[in-house]
gemmi code that builds the backbone of each chain (N, CA, C; Angstrom):
import gemmi

chains = {
    "A": [
        ("MET", (122.678, 134.189, 85.391), (121.796, 133.264, 86.443), (123.064, 132.536, 87.420)),
        ("THR", (122.765, 132.617, 88.394), (123.264, 132.063, 89.571), (123.158, 130.407, 89.604)),
        ("GLY", (124.255, 130.073, 90.039), (123.967, 128.332, 90.414), (122.644, 128.022, 91.042)),
        ("ALA", (122.308, 128.793, 91.795), (120.888, 128.698, 92.898), (119.842, 128.442, 91.964)),
        ("ASP", (119.895, 129.641, 90.804), (118.940, 129.790, 90.042), (118.673, 128.829, 89.137)),
        ("GLN", (119.840, 128.703, 88.588), (119.707, 127.388, 87.782), (119.247, 126.011, 88.243)),
        ("GLN", (119.691, 125.724, 89.645), (119.087, 124.486, 90.276), (117.622, 124.947, 90.573)),
        ("ALA", (117.127, 126.009, 90.985), (115.826, 126.181, 91.370), (115.153, 126.038, 89.817)),
        ("GLN", (115.790, 126.667, 88.725), (114.735, 126.524, 87.606), (114.849, 125.051, 87.223)),
        ("LEU", (115.857, 124.018, 87.291), (115.871, 122.868, 87.162), (115.049, 121.928, 87.813)),
        ("GLU", (114.885, 122.134, 89.096), (113.848, 121.437, 89.992), (112.679, 121.844, 89.461)),
        ("GLY", (112.027, 123.104, 89.207), (110.820, 123.367, 88.566), (110.502, 122.370, 87.372)),
        ("VAL", (111.518, 122.579, 86.094), (111.248, 121.636, 85.401), (111.049, 120.145, 85.582)),
        ("LEU", (112.015, 119.839, 86.553), (111.663, 118.546, 86.716), (110.470, 118.067, 87.753)),
        ("LYS", (110.038, 118.984, 88.654), (108.782, 118.474, 89.110), (107.717, 118.156, 87.891)),
        ("ASP", (107.764, 119.129, 86.797), (106.445, 119.446, 85.982), (106.752, 117.651, 85.391)),
        ("GLU", (107.978, 117.426, 85.274), (108.163, 116.068, 84.245), (107.910, 115.092, 85.120)),
        ("ILE", (107.983, 115.093, 86.601), (107.359, 113.614, 87.462), (105.952, 113.834, 87.363)),
        ("LEU", (105.569, 115.303, 87.523), (103.883, 115.083, 87.519), (103.395, 114.639, 86.181)),
        ("ARG", (103.582, 115.073, 85.152), (103.386, 114.444, 83.823), (103.529, 112.955, 83.836)),
        ("MET", (104.910, 112.465, 84.107), (105.263, 110.865, 83.878), (103.948, 110.158, 84.600)),
        ("TYR", (103.936, 110.408, 86.226), (103.224, 109.637, 86.989), (101.692, 109.791, 86.796)),
        ("GLN", (101.280, 110.975, 86.466), (99.793, 111.234, 85.799), (99.399, 110.321, 84.783)),
        ("GLU", (100.486, 110.053, 83.941), (100.401, 109.286, 82.606), (99.944, 108.155, 83.061)),
        ("VAL", (100.911, 107.444, 83.992), (100.942, 106.093, 84.522), (99.310, 105.923, 85.297)),
        ("ALA", (98.781, 106.914, 85.811), (97.364, 106.621, 86.184), (96.567, 106.598, 85.220)),
        ("ASP", (96.508, 107.602, 84.341), (95.888, 107.994, 83.664), (95.710, 106.737, 82.174)),
        ("ASN", (96.853, 106.201, 81.721), (97.022, 105.059, 80.962), (97.567, 103.869, 81.589)),
        ("PRO", (97.083, 102.978, 82.079), (97.661, 102.188, 82.975), (97.986, 100.820, 81.871)),
        ("ASP", (97.573, 101.121, 80.595), (97.609, 100.282, 79.576), (98.969, 100.534, 78.661)),
        ("ALA", (99.427, 101.672, 78.861), (100.316, 101.869, 78.092), (101.882, 101.416, 78.997)),
        ("GLU", (102.825, 101.437, 77.551), (104.219, 100.880, 77.843), (105.373, 101.961, 78.288)),
        ("PHE", (105.830, 102.118, 79.197), (106.829, 102.577, 80.005), (108.005, 102.098, 79.929)),
        ("HIS", (109.261, 102.845, 80.399), (110.383, 102.026, 80.449), (110.643, 101.416, 81.535)),
        ("PHE", (109.874, 101.613, 82.708), (109.783, 100.985, 83.710), (108.333, 100.042, 83.770)),
        ("PHE", (108.779, 98.803, 84.307), (107.511, 97.950, 84.591), (106.414, 98.735, 85.971)),
        ("HIS", (105.559, 98.429, 85.797), (104.333, 98.970, 86.413), (103.142, 98.102, 86.425)),
        ("GLY", (102.092, 98.356, 87.433), (100.758, 97.818, 87.459), (100.962, 96.540, 87.860)),
        ("ARG", (100.355, 95.445, 87.541), (100.184, 94.046, 87.878), (101.797, 93.447, 87.600)),
        ("GLU", (102.085, 93.688, 86.740), (103.669, 92.837, 86.322), (104.126, 93.461, 87.478)),
        ("ALA", (104.642, 94.604, 87.590), (105.564, 94.957, 88.398), (105.256, 94.233, 89.935)),
        ("VAL", (103.948, 94.435, 90.570), (103.895, 93.951, 91.846), (103.805, 92.742, 92.077)),
        ("GLU", (103.731, 91.800, 90.840), (104.020, 90.385, 90.967), (105.298, 90.220, 91.015)),
        ("MET", (106.486, 91.068, 90.161), (107.640, 90.958, 90.061), (108.259, 90.882, 91.571)),
        ("PHE", (107.654, 92.071, 92.314), (108.034, 92.308, 93.640), (107.452, 91.850, 94.738)),
        ("GLY", (106.816, 90.723, 94.740), (106.756, 89.621, 95.297), (105.472, 89.866, 96.581)),
        ("TYR", (104.394, 91.247, 95.830), (103.356, 91.452, 96.725), (102.532, 90.311, 96.938)),
        ("ASP", (101.840, 90.028, 98.149), (101.321, 88.909, 98.375), (99.724, 89.097, 97.468)),
        ("PRO", (99.636, 87.802, 96.968), (98.424, 87.861, 95.728), (97.198, 88.165, 96.274)),
        ("GLU", (97.126, 87.745, 97.795), (95.833, 88.095, 98.289), (95.706, 89.283, 98.452)),
        ("TRP", (96.467, 89.935, 98.850), (96.291, 91.672, 98.716), (96.086, 92.294, 97.589)),
        ("LEU", (96.262, 91.733, 96.476), (96.112, 92.148, 94.752), (94.501, 91.897, 94.704)),
        ("GLU", (94.385, 90.651, 95.344), (93.025, 90.137, 95.130), (91.868, 91.299, 95.915)),
        ("ARG", (92.453, 91.620, 96.737), (91.542, 92.693, 97.523), (91.261, 93.912, 97.364)),
        ("ALA", (92.364, 94.305, 96.681), (92.597, 95.699, 96.501), (92.185, 96.310, 95.029)),
        ("PRO", (91.414, 97.532, 94.960), (90.840, 98.017, 93.687), (91.840, 97.702, 92.310)),
        ("ALA", (91.262, 97.135, 91.358), (91.815, 97.310, 90.008), (92.759, 98.309, 89.796)),
        ("GLY", (92.277, 99.777, 89.937), (92.787, 100.992, 89.427), (93.975, 101.198, 89.948)),
        ("ALA", (94.093, 100.421, 91.433), (95.174, 101.134, 92.557), (96.449, 100.145, 92.071)),
        ("VAL", (96.178, 98.756, 91.710), (97.097, 97.697, 91.159), (97.687, 98.324, 89.806)),
        ("ALA", (96.737, 98.583, 88.909), (97.067, 98.959, 87.735), (98.259, 100.182, 87.528)),
        ("SER", (97.811, 101.074, 88.455), (98.747, 102.553, 88.380), (99.852, 102.468, 89.282)),
        ("PHE", (100.142, 101.038, 89.955), (101.609, 100.893, 90.951), (102.617, 101.227, 89.852)),
        ("ALA", (103.663, 102.259, 90.376), (104.505, 102.673, 89.616), (105.797, 102.430, 90.576)),
        ("GLY", (105.938, 101.478, 91.782), (106.698, 101.488, 92.770), (108.264, 100.632, 91.984)),
        ("VAL", (109.149, 100.492, 92.843), (110.468, 99.669, 92.322), (110.803, 98.543, 93.580)),
        ("GLY", (109.792, 98.447, 94.362), (110.001, 96.982, 95.147), (108.932, 97.236, 96.165)),
        ("ASN", (108.949, 96.450, 97.105), (107.940, 96.142, 97.990), (108.408, 96.633, 99.409)),
        ("PRO", (107.980, 98.017, 99.758), (108.171, 98.226, 101.270), (107.753, 97.658, 102.419)),
        ("HIS", (106.493, 96.875, 102.248), (105.658, 96.074, 103.255), (106.716, 94.774, 103.731)),
        ("GLU", (107.649, 94.548, 102.955), (108.387, 93.347, 103.044), (108.985, 93.196, 104.397)),
        ("ARG", (109.652, 94.714, 104.894), (110.432, 94.710, 105.886), (109.845, 95.884, 106.880)),
        ("ALA", (108.664, 96.336, 106.657), (108.030, 97.516, 107.306), (107.520, 96.773, 108.803)),
        ("GLU", (106.803, 95.537, 108.853), (106.300, 94.991, 110.033), (105.360, 95.936, 110.874)),
        ("LEU", (104.469, 96.633, 110.063), (103.462, 97.275, 110.420), (102.714, 96.334, 111.321)),
        ("THR", (102.379, 97.211, 112.372), (101.335, 96.695, 113.610), (100.499, 97.205, 113.557)),
        ("PRO", (99.140, 96.780, 114.206), (97.715, 97.293, 114.647), (98.217, 98.471, 115.347)),
        ("GLY", (97.169, 99.604, 115.185), (97.375, 100.862, 115.905), (98.307, 101.753, 115.253)),
        ("GLU", (99.362, 101.424, 114.674), (100.484, 102.464, 113.983), (99.906, 103.382, 113.210)),
        ("THR", (100.752, 104.641, 113.184), (100.283, 105.900, 112.205), (101.635, 105.595, 111.096)),
        ("VAL", (100.857, 105.437, 109.557), (101.901, 105.504, 108.964), (101.830, 106.298, 107.813)),
        ("LEU", (103.059, 106.816, 107.571), (103.209, 108.168, 106.365), (103.647, 107.266, 105.080)),
        ("ASP", (102.747, 107.334, 103.943), (103.429, 106.670, 102.563), (103.861, 108.281, 101.706)),
        ("LEU", (105.277, 108.285, 101.884), (105.554, 109.435, 101.116), (105.720, 109.211, 99.738)),
        ("GLY", (104.965, 109.987, 98.973), (104.872, 109.800, 97.338), (103.982, 108.674, 97.260)),
        ("SER", (102.717, 109.023, 97.730), (101.456, 107.507, 97.721), (100.833, 107.558, 96.426)),
        ("GLY", (101.138, 107.822, 95.573), (100.653, 107.756, 94.371), (99.035, 107.407, 94.125)),
        ("ALA", (98.676, 106.215, 93.542), (97.536, 105.805, 93.446), (97.045, 104.823, 94.581)),
        ("GLY", (97.936, 104.856, 95.667), (97.823, 104.251, 96.808), (97.782, 102.927, 97.073)),
        ("LEU", (98.098, 102.028, 96.361), (98.290, 101.161, 96.603), (99.279, 100.524, 97.920)),
        ("ASP", (100.162, 101.011, 98.013), (100.966, 100.644, 99.295), (100.005, 101.346, 100.803)),
        ("ALA", (99.535, 102.416, 100.582), (98.707, 103.131, 101.406), (97.426, 101.919, 101.942)),
        ("ILE", (97.013, 101.311, 100.769), (95.850, 100.625, 101.164), (96.112, 99.226, 101.990)),
        ("ILE", (97.492, 98.399, 101.474), (98.165, 97.683, 102.003), (98.354, 97.783, 103.504)),
        ("ALA", (98.818, 99.157, 103.912), (99.531, 99.647, 105.318), (97.838, 99.754, 105.971)),
        ("SER", (96.899, 99.992, 105.361), (95.678, 100.248, 106.117), (95.158, 98.974, 106.581)),
        ("TRP", (95.400, 98.046, 106.047), (95.052, 96.902, 106.324), (95.799, 96.110, 107.345)),
        ("ARG", (97.105, 96.768, 107.493), (97.924, 95.888, 108.361), (97.857, 96.322, 109.845)),
        ("VAL", (97.541, 97.993, 109.662), (97.662, 99.009, 110.838), (95.885, 98.911, 111.579)),
        ("GLY", (95.203, 98.633, 110.786), (93.807, 98.277, 111.049), (93.007, 99.593, 111.341)),
        ("PRO", (91.526, 99.487, 112.263), (91.022, 100.204, 112.090), (91.510, 101.521, 113.304)),
        ("GLU", (92.365, 100.907, 113.931), (92.902, 101.782, 115.228), (94.207, 102.564, 114.854)),
        ("GLY", (94.601, 102.045, 113.434), (96.003, 102.699, 113.050), (95.367, 103.816, 112.185)),
        ("ARG", (96.337, 104.402, 111.469), (96.083, 105.825, 110.456), (96.965, 105.750, 109.598)),
        ("VAL", (96.385, 106.066, 108.466), (97.373, 106.014, 106.946), (97.414, 107.481, 106.558)),
        ("ILE", (98.532, 108.060, 106.195), (98.957, 109.339, 105.520), (99.639, 109.489, 104.506)),
        ("GLY", (99.143, 109.973, 103.817), (99.623, 109.974, 102.436), (100.248, 111.490, 102.172)),
        ("VAL", (101.351, 111.391, 101.195), (101.709, 112.754, 100.881), (102.214, 112.714, 99.314)),
        ("ASP", (101.729, 113.419, 98.561), (101.979, 113.576, 97.231), (102.116, 114.754, 96.325)),
        ("LEU", (103.006, 114.882, 95.842), (103.213, 115.855, 94.773), (102.251, 116.632, 93.760)),
        ("ASN", (100.864, 115.783, 93.508), (100.186, 115.836, 92.759), (98.625, 115.464, 93.415)),
        ("PRO", (97.766, 116.664, 93.659), (96.734, 116.508, 94.271), (95.733, 115.454, 93.660)),
        ("SER", (95.879, 115.561, 92.600), (94.822, 114.645, 91.802), (95.195, 113.053, 91.991)),
        ("MET", (96.338, 112.784, 92.180), (96.929, 111.665, 92.897), (96.346, 111.172, 94.086)),
        ("CYS", (96.526, 112.284, 94.964), (95.812, 112.059, 96.431), (94.418, 111.579, 96.366)),
        ("ARG", (93.762, 112.418, 95.640), (92.355, 112.302, 95.361), (91.981, 110.658, 95.143)),
        ("LYS", (93.073, 110.244, 94.027), (92.608, 108.765, 93.438), (93.379, 107.787, 94.480)),
        ("ALA", (94.236, 108.004, 95.138), (94.468, 107.235, 96.436), (93.475, 107.158, 97.406)),
        ("GLN", (92.775, 108.411, 97.982), (91.711, 108.178, 98.771), (90.403, 107.445, 98.658)),
        ("ALA", (90.263, 107.427, 96.691), (88.848, 106.843, 96.412), (89.320, 105.604, 96.291)),
        ("ASN", (90.417, 105.013, 96.111), (90.712, 103.620, 96.295), (90.811, 103.082, 97.292)),
        ("LEU", (91.010, 103.749, 98.321), (91.164, 103.320, 99.673), (89.773, 103.335, 100.279)),
        ("ALA", (88.709, 104.119, 99.853), (87.460, 104.332, 100.178), (86.734, 103.224, 99.820)),
        ("ALA", (86.919, 102.703, 98.404), (86.367, 101.687, 97.921), (86.665, 100.175, 98.541)),
        ("THR", (87.920, 100.105, 99.432), (88.067, 99.214, 100.201), (87.378, 98.995, 101.582)),
        ("GLY", (86.768, 100.577, 101.722), (85.901, 100.854, 103.057), (86.613, 101.208, 104.000)),
        ("GLY", (87.932, 101.679, 103.814), (88.911, 102.270, 104.427), (89.013, 103.694, 104.237)),
        ("SER", (89.842, 104.624, 104.761), (90.274, 105.874, 104.622), (91.607, 106.369, 105.137)),
        ("MET", (92.086, 107.230, 104.426), (93.243, 107.675, 104.950), (93.266, 109.251, 104.503)),
        ("GLU", (94.344, 110.091, 105.048), (94.431, 111.522, 104.970), (95.276, 111.576, 103.608)),
        ("CYS", (95.279, 112.647, 102.817), (96.548, 112.604, 101.891), (96.545, 114.040, 101.547)),
        ("HIS", (97.938, 114.523, 101.703), (98.195, 115.779, 101.627), (99.301, 116.457, 100.558)),
        ("GLU", (98.591, 117.417, 99.681), (99.750, 117.683, 98.844), (100.968, 118.046, 99.152)),
        ("GLY", (101.890, 117.669, 98.700), (103.083, 118.346, 99.302), (104.666, 117.531, 98.743)),
        ("ARG", (105.447, 118.584, 99.014), (106.897, 117.904, 98.550), (107.579, 117.229, 99.711)),
        ("MET", (108.411, 116.222, 99.210), (109.239, 115.406, 100.323), (110.179, 116.129, 100.936)),
        ("GLU", (110.795, 117.175, 100.325), (111.962, 118.183, 100.893), (111.282, 119.120, 101.986)),
        ("GLU", (109.605, 118.771, 102.077), (108.892, 119.629, 103.218), (107.725, 119.097, 103.631)),
        ("ILE", (107.898, 118.215, 104.206), (106.683, 117.132, 104.574), (105.822, 118.102, 105.138)),
        ("PRO", (104.452, 118.079, 104.787), (103.222, 118.831, 105.385), (102.885, 118.102, 106.634)),
        ("LEU", (103.627, 117.802, 107.631), (103.092, 117.407, 109.025), (104.152, 117.677, 109.976)),
        ("PRO", (103.702, 117.855, 111.177), (104.274, 118.429, 112.377), (105.226, 117.299, 112.478)),
        ("ASP", (106.258, 117.744, 113.802), (107.187, 116.795, 114.074), (106.399, 115.548, 114.947)),
        ("ALA", (107.253, 114.521, 114.707), (106.939, 113.131, 115.282), (105.184, 112.678, 115.341)),
        ("SER", (105.137, 112.901, 113.872), (103.968, 112.227, 113.596), (103.404, 110.808, 113.449)),
        ("ALA", (104.318, 110.276, 113.065), (104.287, 108.768, 112.157), (104.865, 107.908, 112.905)),
        ("ASP", (104.529, 106.724, 113.212), (105.523, 105.731, 113.505), (106.204, 104.985, 112.767)),
        ("VAL", (106.258, 104.978, 111.590), (106.566, 104.543, 110.613), (106.486, 105.238, 108.965)),
        ("VAL", (107.360, 105.290, 108.281), (107.434, 105.965, 107.025), (107.872, 105.115, 106.203)),
        ("ILE", (106.833, 104.929, 105.391), (107.012, 103.829, 103.850), (107.030, 104.670, 102.884)),
        ("SER", (107.747, 104.306, 101.649), (108.152, 105.164, 100.358), (108.506, 103.988, 99.441)),
        ("ASN", (108.107, 104.396, 98.188), (108.291, 103.256, 97.326), (108.655, 104.297, 95.624)),
        ("GLY", (110.243, 104.492, 95.371), (110.704, 104.415, 94.346), (110.455, 106.012, 94.211)),
        ("VAL", (110.110, 107.061, 95.218), (110.118, 108.077, 95.202), (111.410, 109.318, 95.739)),
        ("VAL", (112.165, 108.768, 96.663), (113.245, 109.817, 96.944), (114.174, 109.661, 96.241)),
        ("ASN", (114.509, 108.955, 95.216), (115.530, 109.090, 94.197), (115.311, 110.449, 93.200)),
        ("LEU", (114.004, 110.851, 93.089), (113.568, 111.896, 92.337), (114.166, 113.230, 92.644)),
        ("SER", (114.410, 113.130, 94.023), (114.312, 114.707, 94.628), (116.096, 114.824, 94.330)),
        ("PHE", (116.315, 116.373, 94.359), (117.579, 117.038, 94.127), (118.327, 117.245, 95.507)),
        ("GLN", (117.139, 116.806, 96.539), (118.027, 117.339, 97.479), (117.393, 116.174, 98.573)),
        ("LYS", (118.212, 115.050, 98.250), (117.989, 113.722, 99.100), (118.418, 113.979, 100.654)),
        ("ARG", (119.090, 114.475, 100.813), (119.507, 114.761, 102.351), (118.824, 115.470, 102.972)),
        ("ARG", (118.244, 116.698, 102.542), (116.750, 117.261, 103.039), (115.991, 116.237, 103.584)),
        ("VAL", (115.304, 115.346, 102.480), (114.461, 114.264, 102.306), (114.558, 113.600, 103.678)),
        ("ALA", (115.912, 112.950, 103.707), (116.102, 112.123, 104.754), (116.076, 112.998, 106.125)),
        ("GLU", (116.326, 114.413, 106.348), (115.908, 115.212, 107.479), (114.791, 115.116, 107.827)),
        ("GLU", (113.723, 115.443, 106.683), (112.443, 115.274, 106.816), (111.948, 114.355, 107.444)),
        ("MET", (112.173, 112.855, 107.081), (111.735, 111.635, 107.387), (112.122, 111.546, 108.791)),
        ("PHE", (113.089, 111.914, 109.445), (113.711, 111.738, 110.690), (112.705, 112.666, 111.356)),
        ("ARG", (112.671, 114.166, 111.202), (111.739, 115.063, 112.017), (110.047, 114.276, 111.977)),
        ("VAL", (109.508, 114.000, 111.140), (108.225, 113.445, 111.280), (107.950, 112.063, 112.136)),
        ("LEU", (109.011, 111.262, 112.297), (109.017, 110.179, 112.619), (108.872, 110.420, 114.191)),
        ("LYS", (108.011, 109.846, 114.795), (108.325, 109.570, 116.603), (109.517, 108.882, 116.846)),
        ("PRO", (109.939, 109.409, 118.114), (110.902, 108.726, 118.770), (110.805, 107.136, 118.898)),
        ("GLY", (111.590, 106.506, 118.057), (111.468, 104.756, 118.263), (110.821, 104.166, 116.798)),
        ("GLY", (110.805, 105.488, 116.168), (109.805, 105.536, 114.685), (110.917, 104.515, 113.514)),
        ("ARG", (110.329, 104.328, 112.549), (111.394, 103.506, 111.616), (110.865, 103.896, 110.254)),
        ("ILE", (111.791, 103.584, 109.182), (111.609, 103.705, 107.774), (111.605, 102.389, 107.154)),
        ("SER", (110.821, 102.215, 106.279), (110.969, 101.022, 105.418), (110.646, 101.390, 103.860)),
        ("ILE", (111.803, 101.787, 103.033), (111.507, 102.382, 101.730), (112.163, 101.636, 100.712)),
        ("THR", (111.977, 101.668, 99.652), (112.727, 101.060, 98.331), (112.710, 102.444, 97.383)),
        ("ASP", (114.010, 101.953, 96.698), (114.026, 103.272, 95.989), (115.237, 102.635, 95.126)),
        ("ILE", (115.744, 103.509, 94.277), (116.424, 103.360, 93.091), (117.942, 103.827, 93.512)),
        ("VAL", (119.163, 103.444, 93.624), (120.421, 104.118, 93.790), (121.541, 103.711, 92.768)),
        ("SER", (121.977, 104.557, 92.535), (123.278, 104.707, 91.578), (124.382, 104.252, 91.961)),
        ("GLY", (125.357, 103.132, 91.747), (126.813, 103.118, 91.908), (127.696, 104.159, 91.964)),
        ("ARG", (127.401, 104.703, 90.459), (128.476, 105.968, 90.044), (127.482, 107.180, 89.903)),
        ("GLU", (128.437, 108.316, 90.328), (127.711, 109.650, 90.062), (127.032, 109.789, 88.612)),
        ("LEU", (126.208, 110.243, 88.591), (125.294, 110.086, 86.954), (125.817, 111.430, 86.332)),
        ("SER", (125.944, 111.213, 85.151), (126.638, 112.229, 84.054), (125.958, 113.819, 84.442)),
        ("GLN", (126.707, 114.635, 83.931), (125.744, 116.023, 83.987), (124.734, 116.040, 82.950)),
        ("SER", (124.938, 115.171, 81.545), (123.590, 115.164, 80.838), (122.885, 114.477, 81.398)),
        ("ILE", (122.826, 113.403, 82.302), (121.646, 112.947, 82.904), (121.182, 113.771, 83.974)),
        ("VAL", (121.847, 114.429, 84.606), (121.338, 115.404, 85.612), (120.554, 116.390, 85.115)),
        ("ASN", (121.174, 117.008, 84.007), (120.625, 117.895, 83.455), (119.150, 117.638, 82.438)),
        ("ASP", (118.992, 116.451, 82.672), (117.954, 115.983, 81.447), (116.756, 115.610, 82.284)),
        ("PRO", (115.497, 116.219, 82.640), (114.196, 115.923, 83.676), (113.887, 114.587, 83.109)),
        ("LYS", (113.375, 114.300, 81.891), (112.796, 113.033, 81.469), (113.886, 111.942, 81.991)),
        ("LEU", (114.945, 112.151, 81.818), (116.018, 111.086, 82.567), (115.736, 111.026, 83.888)),
        ("TRP", (115.794, 111.910, 84.361), (116.196, 112.159, 86.053), (114.822, 111.453, 86.459)),
        ("ALA", (113.671, 111.979, 85.803), (112.270, 111.614, 86.482), (112.355, 110.125, 86.249)),
        ("ALA", (112.874, 109.432, 85.176), (112.837, 107.867, 85.238), (113.711, 107.266, 86.301)),
    ],
    "B": [
        ("MET", (123.018, 107.170, 100.040), (121.784, 107.423, 101.177), (121.976, 106.642, 102.120)),
        ("PHE", (122.947, 105.638, 102.273), (122.875, 105.069, 103.609), (123.456, 106.196, 104.699)),
        ("GLU", (124.795, 106.971, 103.876), (125.058, 108.044, 105.048), (124.308, 109.278, 105.218)),
        ("LEU", (123.440, 109.499, 104.193), (122.500, 110.528, 104.192), (121.599, 110.373, 105.422)),
        ("LEU", (120.991, 109.063, 105.537), (120.033, 108.519, 106.752), (120.819, 108.749, 107.934)),
        ("GLU", (122.373, 108.027, 107.719), (123.070, 108.280, 109.281), (123.225, 109.807, 109.727)),
        ("ASP", (123.704, 110.512, 108.719), (123.881, 111.897, 108.860), (122.873, 112.706, 109.348)),
        ("ALA", (121.322, 112.212, 109.257), (120.057, 112.432, 109.533), (119.710, 112.180, 111.067)),
        ("GLY", (120.532, 111.220, 111.547), (120.212, 110.736, 112.688), (119.886, 109.173, 113.056)),
        ("PHE", (119.332, 108.804, 111.768), (118.961, 107.441, 111.777), (119.966, 106.289, 112.378)),
        ("THR", (119.383, 105.476, 112.950), (120.356, 104.116, 113.203), (120.156, 102.904, 112.555)),
        ("ARG", (120.621, 101.941, 113.194), (120.340, 100.245, 112.505), (120.111, 100.675, 110.789)),
        ("VAL", (120.571, 101.471, 109.999), (120.183, 101.236, 108.557), (120.781, 100.256, 107.879)),
        ("ARG", (120.004, 99.464, 107.295), (119.960, 98.391, 106.585), (119.720, 98.293, 105.212)),
        ("THR", (120.113, 97.949, 104.264), (119.968, 97.852, 103.051), (120.219, 96.536, 102.417)),
        ("ALA", (119.082, 96.436, 101.469), (119.301, 94.965, 100.594), (118.988, 95.329, 99.202)),
        ("VAL", (119.347, 94.552, 98.185), (118.656, 94.398, 97.009), (117.530, 94.067, 96.608)),
        ("VAL", (116.857, 94.832, 95.699), (115.525, 94.340, 95.676), (115.476, 93.120, 94.455)),
        ("PRO", (115.291, 91.810, 94.841), (115.661, 90.844, 93.662), (114.596, 90.940, 92.697)),
        ("GLY", (115.306, 90.943, 91.560), (114.367, 90.772, 90.391), (113.910, 92.437, 89.633)),
        ("PHE", (114.365, 93.417, 90.194), (114.284, 94.522, 89.774), (114.804, 94.791, 88.363)),
        ("ARG", (114.282, 95.287, 87.429), (115.034, 95.418, 86.016), (113.871, 96.562, 85.444)),
        ("PHE", (114.641, 97.383, 84.614), (113.566, 98.400, 83.597), (113.404, 97.527, 82.340)),
        ("ARG", (112.148, 98.011, 82.085), (111.387, 97.106, 80.896), (112.520, 97.327, 79.439)),
        ("LYS", (112.637, 98.459, 79.329), (113.344, 98.696, 77.995), (114.874, 98.428, 77.995)),
        ("GLU", (115.430, 98.011, 77.271), (116.906, 97.413, 77.091), (117.566, 98.590, 77.247)),
        ("SER", (117.208, 99.899, 76.481), (118.351, 100.557, 76.142), (118.487, 101.592, 78.126)),
        ("THR", (117.203, 101.571, 78.367), (117.456, 102.084, 80.086), (118.369, 100.918, 80.669)),
        ("ARG", (117.794, 99.562, 80.672), (118.571, 98.771, 81.339), (120.207, 98.790, 81.070)),
        ("ASN", (120.501, 99.078, 79.988), (122.037, 99.068, 79.567), (122.533, 100.183, 80.294)),
        ("ALA", (121.596, 101.369, 80.039), (122.354, 102.607, 80.884), (122.450, 102.608, 82.482)),
        ("ALA", (121.461, 101.780, 82.747), (121.395, 101.416, 84.266), (122.433, 100.758, 84.896)),
        ("GLU", (122.834, 99.405, 83.931), (123.693, 98.666, 84.322), (125.148, 99.555, 84.270)),
        ("ALA", (125.405, 100.476, 83.305), (126.395, 101.250, 83.209), (126.875, 101.846, 84.329)),
        ("TYR", (125.435, 102.450, 84.798), (125.893, 103.368, 86.468), (125.293, 102.479, 87.343)),
        ("GLY", (125.535, 101.155, 87.398), (125.271, 100.367, 88.806), (124.247, 100.977, 89.242)),
        ("VAL", (123.356, 101.098, 88.497), (121.603, 101.141, 89.262), (121.131, 100.011, 89.719)),
        ("LYS", (120.873, 100.475, 90.526), (119.746, 99.183, 91.186), (118.527, 99.505, 92.377)),
        ("ALA", (117.615, 98.535, 92.452), (116.439, 98.931, 93.421), (116.851, 98.486, 94.744)),
        ("VAL", (116.848, 99.028, 95.638), (117.478, 98.468, 97.316), (115.800, 98.828, 98.083)),
        ("MET", (116.101, 98.168, 99.375), (115.036, 97.935, 100.455), (115.970, 98.860, 101.362)),
        ("ILE", (115.451, 99.461, 102.126), (116.233, 100.190, 103.088), (115.444, 100.482, 104.489)),
        ("THR", (115.782, 99.935, 105.728), (115.201, 100.242, 107.000), (116.057, 101.140, 107.590)),
        ("ALA", (115.736, 101.490, 108.579), (116.693, 102.557, 109.599), (115.353, 103.257, 110.781)),
        ("THR", (116.023, 103.402, 111.837), (115.389, 103.898, 113.137), (115.736, 104.664, 113.471)),
        ("LYS", (114.631, 105.572, 113.869), (115.138, 106.884, 114.700), (115.268, 106.366, 116.207)),
        ("PRO", (116.326, 107.034, 116.810), (116.459, 106.630, 118.245), (115.259, 107.069, 119.075)),
        ("ALA", (115.189, 106.032, 120.076), (114.008, 106.458, 121.054), (114.178, 108.043, 121.788)),
        ("GLU", (115.523, 107.786, 122.028), (116.377, 109.406, 122.698), (116.625, 110.223, 122.018)),
        ("THR", (116.330, 111.236, 121.315), (116.917, 112.172, 120.491), (117.444, 113.354, 120.992)),
    ],
}
model = gemmi.Model(1)
for chain_id, residues in chains.items():
    chain = gemmi.Chain(chain_id)
    for i, (resn, *xyz) in enumerate(residues, 1):
        res = gemmi.Residue()
        res.name, res.seqid = resn, gemmi.SeqId(i, " ")
        for name, pos in zip(("N", "CA", "C"), xyz):
            atom = gemmi.Atom()
            atom.name, atom.element = name, gemmi.Element(name[0])
            atom.pos, atom.b_iso = gemmi.Position(*pos), 0.0
            res.add_atom(atom)
        chain.add_residue(res)
    model.add_chain(chain)
structure = gemmi.Structure()
structure.add_model(model)
structure.setup_entities()
C-alpha cells in the first residue's frame, strides 16, 4: 500500500469517527464527553444569554464548538454567511439573526442528518438556511459566494488544512472575511495520535 | 494555521486565545497541555483585489 493509499484509508476511518462522535452529541446531549458541550460550553464561551433564551433548546444542547466565532465576526444585515461544519445549527441561527431577512445563511456539514437538524432548528425560530452535505476540503459552493465564513471547532479535524484554507479563500467574495474558532497544537502530534481516529476526532 | 491562511492569500490574519477553554476529562486536559493544545479565535480577510 502506498503512502497515499494509507492516507486515504485513514481519512475514511476518521470521517466515520467524526460522523459517529458528533451524531452522538446530537442524539444524546445529556451524555458526557471528553469535551464540554451544550449549555455548559456556550456559557463558558460567553454566548449572549439572550441568544440562548431565543434559540431552540435542541440547538443549544447539541452545541459542540470550542469558542464563540460571533465575538469577532461583526456580521451586518444583508450579508451572506457560510457556516462551515454547521452541526445542529446554533451558530447558523445566531448568524441568521445578525444578518436579518435580507441576509443569507448557508451551512455545510459532512453529515446530512445534521443539515436537516440545523434547518429544523432554524425553522423553529422562523428563519431558514440552505445546508449542503459536503467536505470542507471541497466546499460545495461556487467561487465568491459568501461575505463571511464562520466555523467552530471543525478545521482541526481535517488532514488537509492547507486545502481547507484555500477553499475558504475561494468561496469568499473579494473583501470577505473569516471568523473561526478552532483547536491548535503548539507541538507536532505524535504518530500514535495521528493514527488514532478517536483521538484525532477529539 | 496562521501560515496556511497567509499562504492561501488571506491578509490581516489575527489570532487570540479563547479564554476559559478546557477539556472536560482530566486525562485529555493533561495530554492537551503536554502538546500545547489550545483553542483560538482566528480572523482574516480576503483582499478586495485578488
